[in-house]
N, C-alpha and C positions, 0 to 999 in steps of 0.2 A: 221285103226283108233282104232281097239280093243286094240292096244298096248299103246294108249294115253288117256285112260279113267281115270280121276282123281278120287280119293277115294270119293270126295264129290258128284260125279254124278254116282258112280258105281251102286247104288241100283236102279236107274231108267233107266239104259242103258243095251241094249241087251248084252248077254255074247258071242254070236257067230253069224255067218251069217244066220243060220237057223232061229233063233229068230228074227233077224233084218229084214229078208225078210218077215216073218209072220206078223210083225208089220204093214206093209203097208196096209194090208187088215183086220187085227184084232188087233186094238190098245188096246182093253180091256184086252186081255189075253197075250199080249207080250209087251216087253219094246222096246223103240225106238232105231233106229240105231245110232251108235256113230258118224256118219257123221254129225248129227244134234246137236252135243254138242255146247256150246256157241262159238261165232266166234273167241274169243281170244284163246280158247283151240284148235280149228281147225287150226287157223293160226300158232300157235306154233308147232303143229304137222307137218304141211306142211313145215315149216322152218327147222325142225329137219331132215325130210326126204331128203330135197334138199341138206342140208349141209353134209348129210351122203353119198351123191352121188347117191341117188335113185330117183332123181327128173326127171321131163319130159324134153324134148329137149330144152324148152325155160325157164327153171328155175322154174317150178311149179310142179303140179301133175295133174293126170287125174281124173275128176269127171264123173262118169258114172251113168246116170239115164236110158239110153236106154235099158239096160238089165233088168231093174226092173219094168218099167211101160210102157204101150202101147203108141203108137204115139199120139192118140187122147187125152189121159190124159195129156201128156206133153205139147201139143200145147194149151190145154185148161187152164192148171194151171200155165204154164210158158210162156205166149205168148211173152213178151218182150225179155226174155232170148233166146227163140227160134229164134225170128226175128234178134236179134243182132248177134248171132253166124252165122246165115245164111248169113247176109249181110256183116258183117265185117271180118269174118274168113272163110267163105265158109265151115262151119261145120254144119251138120244136127244132132242136139242133140237127135233126135228121133231114130237115127241109129248108132251113134258113141259117144265115150266119148269126153268131152270138157276139154281143158287144162286150169287150173285155178291156181291162186296164190294170196297171200295176198298183198294188197297195202294199202298205207296210205289213209284213207278216212274220218277220224273224229279224234277229239282230246278231251281230258278231260280238258285241260287247256284253257287259254284265258284271256280276259280282266277282271280284278276284278270289280265286280259290287255290289251295295247294293241289298240285297235280296228282299227288299220290293219295291224299286223304280226303280231298274235296272240302277241307276245312276253310272257313272264311277267317277274316281278321277279328270277328266277334266270337269270343270263347263259347263253345258249345253249339255254334251254328254251322251247319254243313249245307252245301248247295250243289245241285247237279241238274243237268239239262240246260234248257235255253237261258235260264237265269245266270248260269256260270259262264265266265269269260275265259278266253284264251285258246280253247281247243280248235276253233275253226279259222283262225288267222284272219285274213282280209276278206274272205268270201266263204259262205256256208254252202257246201256241195249238197245237192239234192239227195235225200236218202240217208244222210249221215245222222240225222236227229235220233233215229231209233237206236242205232249203235251207241251214240252218245249216252242216251238214257240207260241202256243196259249196262254198259261198262262203268260209267261214273255214278250211276244210281246205286250200283252194288257197292262201289267204294265208299260213297257217302254213308250208306246204311251201315256198312261194316265198321267204319271208324267212328260213326256216331254212337254205335253200340259200345265200342271199346271205351269211348270217352265217358259214357254214362256209367259203365262198370268201374271206371277208375275213380269216380267221385266218392269222397268219404261220406257225404251226406247230402241232403237236399239243399239246393242253392237258396240263398235268402232273397227276399223280394222287398224292395223299398216301397212301403205303402204310399208315400207321398208321390212317387213316380206313377203308381197305379192310379191314384186319384187324379193326377194331372192328365194321364192318358184318357181316362173315362170322361173327364170334363171336356177335353178337346174333341173327342168323338161325338159327344152330344151337343156341342156348340151350334151346329146347323139348325137344331130345333129352337134354339134360343135367339138366333140372330134375326134382326129385323131388317137386314139389308135388302131382301127381296130379289137377290140375284138367283136365277134358275141354274142349277148345276148342269143340266143338259145343254143349256145355251153356251155355258163356258166350255164344256167338252166339245161341242160342235165347232166352236171358234178355234179351239186348240187343234182339232183335226184339220181344219181348213188351212191354218197357218203352217203347220208342219208339212202338209202335203204340197203346198204351193212354194214354200221357202226353204225347206230342209228335205226335199224329196230326192229324186234320182240324180238330177244334175244340179250341182250346188255352185254358188258363187259367194264371195265374201260379203258383198253388199246385201244380198238376200238373207244370208245367215245372220248378219247383224240386225237386219230388220226383224227377223224372227225373234231375236233376243229381246228387242223392244216390245214386241207383241206378247211374249211370254211374261215379261215384267208386268204388263197391263193385266194379263189374265190372273197373275198371282194377287194383284190388288182386288180384282173382282172376286177371287176365291174367298177373301176375308169377308165379303158381303153375301156369300151364299147362304140361303135359308131353305129349309124343306118343311112341308106340311106333314100332318099325320103323326103316326107313332113309329115304334121301332120294329113292328112286325111286318115282314115282307115289304119293306119300303125301298124300292129301287132308286128313288131320288136321293135318299140318305146314303145308300151304297155308292152312288155316283159321286156324291159330295166327298165321301171319305177317300175314294180312289183318286180324285183330282190332284191332291197334293203330290202324290207319287208320280202321276202322269206328267205333271209340270216339272218335277225334279228330273225325271228321265229325259224329257224333251230338252231341258236346258243343258243337261250333261252332253247329250248327243250333239247339240248345236255348237257348244263350246269346243268339243273335241274336233268337230268338222272344220271349225275355223282354224284350229292349230295345225291340222294335217293338211299342209299346203301342197298337195299332190293328188293324183288319181291312182287308186290301188284297190283291186277287188271290187267290192260293192260300193265303194266310196269314190264318186266321180266329181272332181272340181273342174268346171268349165274354164275357170281362170288359171288353173294349174293342171293341164291335161296329161302331163307326163308323170311317171313315177319318179320319186326322189330316192336314189339308192341309199342315202343315209337314213331315211325314215323307215327302211325295211328292218332296221335293227332296234326299233323302239316301239313301245306301246304308249298311247295317250291315257294317262290315269287321271280320273276326276275324283276329287274329294270335296266334302262339304264340312266347313268349319264355321261356327257362329252364324249359321244361316247362309253363308256365301259358298258358291261352288267355284272351284278353281281347277285348272288342268296343268299337268306337268308331263314331260317326256321321261320315261324310265326305260333303261336298256333291257332288251330281251336276252335270254340265255343264247349263247352261240349255238347254231345248228350243227350237229355232227356232220362230218364231211360226206359220209355215205348217203345220208338223207338229203343233204344239200345237192348232191349230184342228181338224185332222182327228181327233186323239185324243180331244178333249173334245166332239166333235160328238155329241149325243144323238138327233139326228133319225133 
């Protein structure tokens, strides 16, 4: 990790293993180990090592705490990690290194909401938490998710209640739309296409991990679009056995349409943002574009087609801008 310390973090990061090891017991007089750089920096470093052929057997890297801290400390400070590795991988992290790798587990995008009310563009629909876009900018900071849920979850609930109280009566439902939705949901039972939904899901995972992952290039992103188009065709042939009770294959088939929609939106937006910013890294555009700091990429679907446009952000207040841009 010493080869991957960005200039921005260099002053607060140990220069060698001696200092990094000393930091564990004396944080006042030593700087922290580079293994604890922000997760996007660590993830990019792992990705670079794997692509250079220096990865671990399963496509990750080895994380070793056993040689740095005693077993009691590890079990006390990392109880869930210790238990998970023992039960799921038969690895004792107090005695050996663990194999790790970056995976998709959060996103900065999502449904556009009003910042005050958490209302979406769909009347009566309010959204908060990871589904809602805009709060985290170009990179989600660790620990912010809980605050996000508490603050904006309260706003969503408050204004959803106000919306409900303001309604004069119950909203009407179009029975034809209900019938169409029910028919669409049950179609995998009637399909004779023979396509396994779990196979489609696995291939989507592989495509997004390999082509729309941590380090992106336009050629790979466009290849991903082609593969997503093929997976959408396979989705039309998905069929599931059994009935509607506790049918995980059916649930997977229903989820696939939305997974493919999100995957296509992410890929199209990544193509449009020809720069590197926060958690989005383009190997063919490694620098940040100052002009793109003032826009969001907005994706919309119309008549089954997804398109992207740039839309301007509200201007940041000067006092907040001074804090954000302060490099001291």
